[in-house]
N, C-alpha and C positions, 0 to 999 in steps of 0.2 A: 519221476514217472511215476503216476499214481497205480499200485496192484489191486486189478480188480480179482475179487478171488472166483467168483460166479457170475454171468450174466442175469441180470435182472427179468423179472419177464417182460416180455417184450409186447407195447401195447397193441391193440387191434386197429390198425391203421384201416382195416376196411371198412369201419362203422364210421369212421371219418368224410364227410364230404369232400368230393374229386375238388372244391374248389375253397377248401378249408385249409389254412395253415395253420399250424400249431406252434408258438411261440415261449419256450421257456425263459422268465425273466426274474431278477431278485424281488422276494418279496416286499422287501422293503419301497420300490422302484415301480411294483406293478401299476399301480393306480396312475401314474403318469404317463408310462406307456397305454395302460389300456385305452385311455383318454384319447391319445394321438392314435392308436389304433383303430377306434372304433371310425374316424375319417379315411382310412386306407382301404379301399373298397373298389379299387380297379380289375376287376375281372375275380377276385377272390375276399376271402375275409379271413380275419385273423382271431385264431381263440387262443388268448392269454393264458398259460400256466405258471403259477406261483411257485418262485423257488423256496428255500429256506432264505432267510434274510442275512445271516452271515455267510460271508464266502467259503469258507472252508466246505459247508454243508451244501453250499449252489453246486460246488466244483464235483465235492464227492458224487451228487445225484446225476449230473450231466453226464460224467465221465460213466457210472456204471450203466446208463442208458445208451450212450453212444459205444460202450464197449460192448454192449449186450446186443447193438445192429438194431436197436428202436427205431425204425423207420417212423415213429409218431413225430420225432424232434424235427422240426423243420427248420427253426429259426431259431436260436437263443442267444442271450449274452455272457459273453467272455470278456472276464476281468483282465485289465492290463497285463496281469502276470501270467496268464493261460497261453499266449497264443503259441510259442515254441512249443508247449506240451503236447497242445490241442492239435497244430497244426502237425507235429511229426507224428503224433498216435494216427493220422488219417483222417480226422473226424472234422475238421471244417477246410472245405471247398476255397480254392484261391477264388478272390475277388475278380468278377470280370475285365478284360482289358478296358472295355469301355467306361466302367464305372471307376476303376483304379485311375484313370485318366484325368477326370473329373475331380476327386480327391485331392490328386497330386495338385491342382489348381484352387482349390479354395479351404482346403483342410489344414491346421497348423500343424508343424513341422512336428513336434514332439508328438502327439495324439497317433498320427502317422506312424511313427518308430514305434510306438506300442503295438500296434497292428499288423508288422510287417518279421517275417523270419521266411530262413533257408531252410527247407528240409532237403534231406538225403535226394530226392530226385529232382531239387531245381536248380536251375543252372546261375542262377542270381536270385537275390532276396525277392519275395513276392507279398503283398497283401493277403492277409486271410482273414480279416474282420473289418468291418468301417467303423471309424470313430462315431461314436453315437453321443456321449459327455466325457468332460476331460476334467481335470481336478489340479490341483496345487497348492498347498499350505503356506500360510501367509503368518506375518507377525501380525499379534491384535493386542491392542495396548490400551492405557489408560493415559489420554493425552492433559487430561486435568491433574493427575497425579503428578506427571512430569511437569509441567507448567510451575505447581506450589513447591516442589521438593528439587527438582534437577534446573529448574531455570531455563527451560529448554523447551522449545515448541515441536522441535523436530525429532524422530525415533532413532534409537542406536541402528548403526548399519550392521554391526558384527555381534557376535555373542559375547564378546569381550565387553564389548561397551554394552551392552544389555545388563550384563552383571554389576557391572559399575552402577549403572543406574537405579538398580533394583535395590542395590545395597545402600546407595542414598536417601530412596522413595524409603527404605525398612529405617533407617536410621530416623529421618525427620519425623517419619508417624510417631515413633516411640519416643523421640523426645516432646512431640506435642501431648502424647497421653501421660506421661509423667509431671506435664503441669498441668492437666485437667483434672477436674470431679471427677470420679468414676463414672458418673451416669452420660461424661460428654465425650468418653473414651471412643476411639474407634477402632475397626478391624484392622490390625496390620496387615498390610498386603504384599508378604513377604517371599509367598510362593512365584515360581516361575512355572506354569501350568504346559503339562507336555504329557508325548506318551510314551511311559514307561514300563509298561506291564510285558509281562513275556508271551508276544503274539508278533503279529506283522507292522503294527504301528510303532514299536520300537524298531524293529528291521528300517523302517522308512525312516523315523527320526537318523540312524545312523547311514543311511545310505547317503541321505540328503545331505549332512555335515561331511561327509568322506568325499562327496563327489565336489562340494566348496572348495574343498582342502588339495583338489586335484587327482583325488584318489578314484578307485574303483575296486569291484568285490571279483568281478571278471575282467577281461580283456573283451571288448566290445567288438573285436576282431577276430577274438579268436575265443569263443565261450567255454571253452574248455580248459583255459588258462585262468587258474589263480592269481590275482594282480593285487592283494593286498600287501606282500612281504618281499614281491620276488625282485625290485631293485631298492636302493636306498631312498629312493626320491617316494616308490609308492609305501613304504616302509613308513615312511616322515609322516605323508598325507595320514595314515591309517591312524598312527597314534594321536598326532592331532587332533581328528575328529574324538578319540575316545576321550582324551585329555578335556575335551569341551563338556562330551558327555558327562564325565567326571565333576566338574567344576559346577555344572547345573545341578547334580544329584547332592553334591556336598555344602553347597554355598549358605551360608549364615540364613538360617530361617526357613531351608528349603523344604518343599510340599513333605510331610512323611508318609504320606498314599501316593509318592510319584510311581513307584516299580509295582501300582498295581491300577494305576491310571490308564484308562483307554480314552477315548475322544471325549466321551460324554462326561465322565469326571473332571475331565479338565476344562470342559467349556463349564461346567456348572459351579467351578472352584472361581472361576472368573465373574460369572454372575454373581456369585454370591461376594465379590468386594475382596478375597483373599490374595488377589494375586493384582500387577500391574501389566503381566506381561504374560503373553499366551500364544504359541505355535499350533495351528489348527487348520483343518478345512473352512471353506469360505459358508458352510451351513450354520456357523456360530453366528455368523450375521444377524440373518433373519430370527435365530432365536434370542440374541440378546434384545433385538428390536421389540419382539410380539410377549414375551415375558416380561420384558421393563414395563410396557404398555398395559399387558392384563391380566398377568399372573394373580391368584390368590393362593394359591397352595405354597406353603413357607420352603417347599423344595423347590420351587420356581421362580421365587421372586427374586427382585434385583434392589436390594435395600438402598444401595448408593444414588439410586437412578429415578428420584420422584417425576422428575419432569417429564418423562416418557409418558406417564399416565394419562396426557393430555389427549392422547392418541388410541385410550383405551377403545372406542369405539371403532376406529379405523380397524383394527387387527383383533376384535374380537374374533368367537369361532364362526358366529352367524354371521358375520359380516360380511357386504358384497367385495367382489375383488376391488383392492385399494387403486386407484387412479394415479396415472403417473405424478401428478403435482403432490397427491397425500403420501405419497412414498417420497419423493423429493425432500417436502417440509419435515417426514419423520426423521428423514435421513440425516437433514440438518442439525436436526438437534441431537442425535443419536454421534454425530460426531464431536461433540463436545466433551462426552466422556467416555465413546469406545469408537475405535479409531485402528487402520490398518495400515500396514506399510508391505515393502517386500519383506521376502523371507532374509533372516540375518546370515552373515557370513562368515567364513572363519578369519578371513583377512580382508584387513580395508583395502587392498589395490586390487583386489580379485573378485567378479560378482560372485554372488550366493546362486546356488541353484536347488531347486527344492523338489522333489520327488513326485512323480505324475503320478496321478490316481486316473480315475475312468472308466469307461465301459465301451464296447466295441460288440457289434453284431456280428454273428457268423452265420452261415448256411452251414448245415449238418451233412455232410458226405452220406446219412443213411435216408435221408428225406429224396421220396421220388418225385418232388415237385419243385424241383430246386430252379427253372425258368420262374414261377409263382413266388417262390420264396424270395429271388433276388429282386424283383419289381417290388415285393413289400418291403426289403430291408431298404430301397431305396426311400421310399414313403417313410419310413420309420425312423429315418435319420435326415430328413430333407431340412432344410432350413427351417419353414415352418415348424418341423417336428422340433427342433433341438430351440427355437425359439420357447414353446412349450414347455420343455423341461426346464430350460432355463427358470422362464418366470413363473413358474407352477411348482417346482419341485430343486429349485436352488442350485441345477446342475449346468456347470459352465460350458459352452459349446464349443465344440470342435472346428466350424466353421467362422473363420476370421471374420466375414463380412457384418454377421452379428454383432458385433462388438463395439460397432459403429452406430446401432439404431439406438435411439431414443427412449424406446421403454425397456430398450436392455440396460440401459446407462444409468436409467431411475432405478432399477432394482438391484444391479450390480455395480455399485458408484468404484468398486475395485476392480472393475472388467480392465483396465490398461495395463495394472500390475500383474493382473493373471493372466492377459495375453502376452506378456512379454514372459514370465515363467514357464510358458509351456510352449514356447519357441523351441526350436530345435537346435538353438545355440545356449539356451539357459536352462531347459529342462535336464532334470537328473533320471532316467530310465533305470529301473529296478534291474538287477541282472536277468538276461534274456538266455534262458535256458530251460529247457523241456524237464529240469530235476528243482525244479525253483521253490516249490512247495515244501521240498525237503530241505535246501538250503535256507530257507528263511528260517525255517522251525528251527535248526542247528543252530544259525547264528542267533536268534533270539535267546535262546537256550545259555548261549557265552556271555552275551551281553547283560542277561538278569541275573540278580538285580544291578540296577545301575550303577554304577561306580565302585561298588565291593569288588575290585580287581585293579591291579597295577597294568594301566596300560600298554607298558613296554613289554609287559608278559603275554597279555592278551591278545596283542595283534597277531602273534605265531598261533597261538589256538584254535582265533580265527578262521586262519588262512589252513591250518589243518583241517579243522571242521569242514571247510568249505569244499575243499578236495575229497574228503571221506564222500561227503553230499553227491558232489558229481559222479562218481563211480559207483555208487551205492553202497559203499560200506558203513558201519558203523550201526549203533540202533540211533532211530529220531527219539530225543528226548520224549 
């Protein structure tokens, strides 16, 4: 739980008109939410306040306001990792029963889990947020390189297969370069792009591998119990996940910057032709498409993909919104050199599980306008709203029906894979605990730098760090 040393100054809610609701949203998603909010006017207006772009900054500012009883906070976006903390602290109102019933019939299972918690005063788990968008990492790969060097059209299904394919491509390019004059030699795509910096992205990577191996950090039925090494089976799953992390970090030609990589450096490494494989969120799809088509800045160009420049007019910054036909045509070309596949597993007989991302909307217990706020939340998370978030901000929806719409499928051809990965049977939720922020920070410190440890020893160090995080012992690195 976040310790708040002193309340912040409470905003002067008396200066806000009675029909105006204040919504605190992430800075990087504010434009999309503002666009939707402008059309939500059923007896109220929504004033959007931008939080910092980073999740830690967002959480800190919201926690200070809510702990300080700031009545200006009516609605706020809640990261999927905050539900236990914010609900347990009494900062988020339970979702009304009628809305909860609707959500259960329309919303994908994984996102519903991220918004659910059982507080000390609840007889059973309840919804404390409304799923607004979701997210799941995919495997992104170069199909042209697989065809040329691996002699196969299909992507790898496991991390072991991925490592083997990556080595085949690496050796193939090196052999071609040795037989070519210097001016014709290619960049060797030997990196496997992932998020290895000491931050939440590294914990997401580890959590996905752990869940895919059949393990978990905490017991879902008893979130106060650490399950990294409590049984031989759980220990084996943790060691398997750690060995996979180490294998990626120490593979021939491994990315020397892996332990500094967040999502964007991983994206850029793929766009620059340094990798055959990347694990990342769906936003990299639109980035590859637009940068390959239009980029003039050397840092954003995609040198291996000149074919996409035929779509420069379609994706120019000042161009009109692309039509479905434009997107479909561009996506067909994109698929020849940049494709997607389900997240890789650790065992060919066990489906992989990818850690959920996303955002939920909550109504503050500090708000004096709860009835209006819930009306606004219904609008901000409606099927029309989620369609806009998907098409304009590349945020995957939580409403199942949207995945069948032609407009969505044109913009998100990976929609079927995403829908399956965020289902309740395939999604890997992050450990649900009010102490998640501390837990994540301590796990990331132990996991970093990736591979510079013995997996058989690290499993016990991780379990010890997790237990200390849950009871508030030890220092946060």
